[in-house]
C-alpha positions in Angstrom: -0.2 -0.2 -0.1 -0.9 2.5 -1.4 0.4 1.4 -4.8 -2.4 -1.4 -4.6 -4.6 1.6 -4.8 -2.5 3.5 -7.3 -1.5 1.4 -9.6 -5.0 0.5 -10.7 -6.0 3.5 -13.4 -2.6 2.6 -15.3 -3.9 -0.9 -16.5 -5.5 -2.3 -19.3 -7.4 -5.1 -17.4 -8.7 -5.9 -14.1 -9.9 -9.5 -12.9 -13.4 -9.6 -11.3 -11.5 -9.5 -8.1 -9.4 -6.9 -8.4 -12.4 -4.2 -10.2 -14.8 -4.9 -7.3 -11.7 -4.9 -4.2 -10.6 -1.7 -5.5 -7.0 -3.2 -4.9 -4.2 -5.1 -7.2 -1.0 -7.0 -5.5 -0.9 -9.4 -8.9 0.6 -8.0 -12.6 0.4 -10.3 -15.6 0.2 -9.7 -19.1 -1.8 -10.8 -21.8 -1.9 -10.5 -25.2 -5.2 -8.9 -26.8 -5.7 -11.3 -29.8 -8.2 -9.1 -32.1 -4.8 -6.8 -32.2 -1.8 -8.4 -31.0 -1.3 -5.4 -28.1 0.6 -6.3 -25.0 -1.9 -5.8 -22.1 -1.0 -5.2 -18.2 -3.7 -6.5 -16.6 -4.2 -6.8 -12.5 -5.5 -9.5 -10.3 -6.4 -9.9 -6.2 -5.0 -12.9 -5.6 -5.5 -12.2 -1.4 -9.2 -13.1 -2.2 -8.5 -17.0 -4.0 -6.1 -17.5 -1.0 -8.5 -16.5 1.8 -11.1 -18.3 0.0 -8.9 -21.9 -0.6 -7.4 -21.6 3.2 -11.1 -22.3 4.1 -11.9 -24.7 1.5 -8.9 -27.1 1.4 -8.7 -27.0 5.0 -12.3 -27.5 6.7 -15.8 -28.5 6.0 -17.8 -26.4 4.4 -20.5 -27.5 6.8 -18.6 -25.4 9.6 -19.5 -21.6 7.8 -22.6 -22.8 5.1 -25.8 -21.2 6.0 -24.2 -19.1 9.0 -22.5 -15.4 9.0 -19.5 -14.5 8.5 -17.7 -12.0 10.6 -14.4 -9.9 9.1 -11.8 -8.2 12.1 -10.0 -5.0 10.5 -11.0 -2.4 8.3 -7.7 -2.0 5.7 -7.8 -3.3 2.3 -7.5 -7.4 3.6 -10.7 -6.9 4.9 -12.1 -5.7 1.8 -11.2 -9.0 0.2 -11.8 -11.1 3.0 -15.7 -9.3 2.5 -15.7 -10.2 -1.4 -14.5 -13.9 -0.6 -16.6 -14.6 2.2 -19.6 -13.3 0.2 -18.7 -14.0 -3.9 -16.4 -16.7 -3.7 -17.8 -19.2 -0.1 -21.4 -18.0 -0.6 -21.8 -16.2 2.7 -24.8 -13.8 3.2 -24.6 -11.8 6.0 -21.2 -10.3 7.5 -20.3 -8.5 10.4 -17.5 -6.3 10.7 -15.8 -5.2 13.9 -12.4 -3.3 14.2 -11.6 -0.6 16.5 -12.4 2.8 13.8 -16.0 3.2 13.2 -14.7 5.6 9.9 -12.8 2.6 8.6 -15.4 0.6 8.7 -17.6 3.0 7.3 -15.4 3.3 4.2 -15.2 -0.7 4.0 -18.4 -1.1 4.0 -19.1 2.3 1.1 -16.2 0.0 -1.1 -18.1 -2.8 -0.5 -21.4 -1.4 -1.6 -20.3 0.4 -5.0 -18.7 -3.2 -5.9 -22.2 -4.1 -5.6 -21.4 -6.6 -3.0 -22.1 -4.9 0.1 -25.5 -6.0 0.8 -26.3 -6.8 4.7 -23.1 -5.4 6.1 -22.8 -5.0 10.1 -20.7 -3.3 12.1 -21.0 -4.4 15.5 -19.3 -2.2 18.3 -20.3 -3.9 21.5 -19.9 -7.0 23.1 -23.8 -7.0 24.2 -24.7 -6.1 20.5 -22.6 -9.0 19.6 -24.1 -11.9 22.2 -27.5 -10.7 20.9 -26.4 -11.9 17.0 -26.7 -15.1 15.4 -22.7 -16.7 16.0 -20.6 -16.8 12.5 -19.2 -19.8 11.0 -16.5 -18.7 9.2 -13.7 -15.8 10.3 -11.0 -13.6 9.2 -8.7 -11.6 11.0 -6.6 -8.5 9.3 -5.4 -7.1 12.1 -1.8 -6.9 13.0 -0.7 -9.5 16.4 -0.4 -7.1 18.9 -2.6 -6.6 22.8 -5.5 -3.8 22.6 -4.3 -0.8 24.4 -7.1 2.0 23.6 -10.3 1.8 25.1 -11.6 1.0 21.4 -9.0 -1.6 21.1 -10.6 -2.5 24.0 -14.9 -2.6 23.1 -13.7 -4.7 19.3 -11.6 -7.2 21.4 -14.2 -7.9 23.2 -16.5 -8.2 20.7 -14.7 -10.3 19.0 -14.4 -12.5 22.5 -18.2 -12.4 22.7 -18.3 -14.1 19.1 -16.0 -16.8 19.6 -17.6 -17.5 23.3 -21.3 -18.7 21.4 -22.3 -22.4 22.0 -21.9 -22.8 18.2 -17.8 -23.1 16.8 -16.5 -22.5 12.9 -13.1 -21.9 11.5 -11.2 -18.5 11.6 -8.3 -17.7 9.6 -5.6 -15.2 11.3 -4.3 -13.7 8.1 -1.3 -12.0 10.3 1.5 -14.8 9.7 4.5 -12.1 10.7 6.5 -12.7 12.5 4.5 -15.2 13.7 1.5 -17.6 12.3 0.8 -17.9 16.3 -1.1 -14.9 17.4 -3.0 -13.8 20.5 -6.3 -13.9 18.7 -5.8 -17.3 17.3 -4.7 -18.4 20.4 -8.0 -17.0 21.9 -10.2 -18.5 19.3 -8.5 -22.1 20.1 -8.6 -21.9 23.2 -12.9 -21.1 22.9 -12.9 -25.0 20.6 -12.6 -23.2 16.7 -10.5 -24.5 14.1 -7.7 -22.0 13.7 -6.1 -21.9 10.0 -2.6 -20.2 10.3 -1.9 -16.8 7.8 0.9 -19.3 6.0 -2.1 -20.9 4.2 -4.1 -17.6 2.5 -0.1 -17.0 1.5 0.5 -20.3 -0.2 -2.9 -20.4 -2.0 -2.7 -16.7 -3.0 1.3 -17.1 -4.2 -0.1 -19.9 -6.3 -2.7 -18.0 -7.6 -0.1 -16.1 -8.8 1.6 -18.1 -10.5 -1.0 -19.2 -12.9 -1.7 -16.1 -14.0 2.4 -15.5 -14.7 3.1 -19.1 -16.3 -0.5 -20.2 -17.4 -0.3 -23.8 -15.7 -3.2 -24.3 -13.6 -2.8 -25.3 -10.0 -3.0 -29.3 -10.8 0.7 -28.2 -12.8 2.2 -26.1 -10.1 4.2 -27.8 -7.2 1.5 -27.6 -4.4 3.2 -30.2 -2.4 6.1 -28.7 -2.5 5.5 -25.7 -1.7 3.2 -26.7 1.4 5.9 -28.6 2.2 8.3 -25.9 2.6 6.2 -23.5 4.1 5.0 -26.5 6.7 9.0 -26.8 7.6 9.4 -22.7 8.3 6.3 -23.2 10.6 7.8 -26.2 12.4 11.2 -24.4 12.9 8.8 -21.5 14.2 7.0 -23.9 16.7 10.6 -25.3 18.1 11.9 -21.7 18.6 8.6 -20.7 20.6 8.3 -23.6 22.7 12.6 -22.8 24.0 11.4 -19.4 25.0 
């Protein structure tokens, strides 16, 4: 950022995800078959990374027919809303964030992109307690403990959702400096399936490779990529255990 947005006016074509989310994280070239002109195209592979993190790691029965929850107010939050709505068929989506103005901007952008219906900004824990629990959560915030009043209030809302009887799966997008986050630990303690952010990194990266190489997922070294990342995750786990 801000290049993910700034690049868009300079591109010849955008994928539907890139156009509707309003952010580009991948550039690729293609040739116009009618003119032979080289076209500079943009894609947003975060959407596919989020979708595949769920579909390749947990059963759809965990979230089908239930609301979703997106934590955060940045570009990743917009991609998460799009992925839940357009790629996973989730209707109502709750939004939780420390900054109300950022949530308003997310809602406005999603509405303008055609996927902003039934987005609900949940501001207080008491409000969360009265709502149907989500089945899929995407956390798009850095890993640090809440300090301000607004951050504490947002964490209380998230905790209220996590403590509901019906559980689901949470994708913790944060993986740097570690994929094991405070929020991920809280979800795990409350009985949720936690998907590490390294999964989103894997699947969005493979989606980028599809654009760059023209190969299908089946033709790409998926298993090798997963093994390398798993090795790094295991190294991180050992390091944490020594602390």
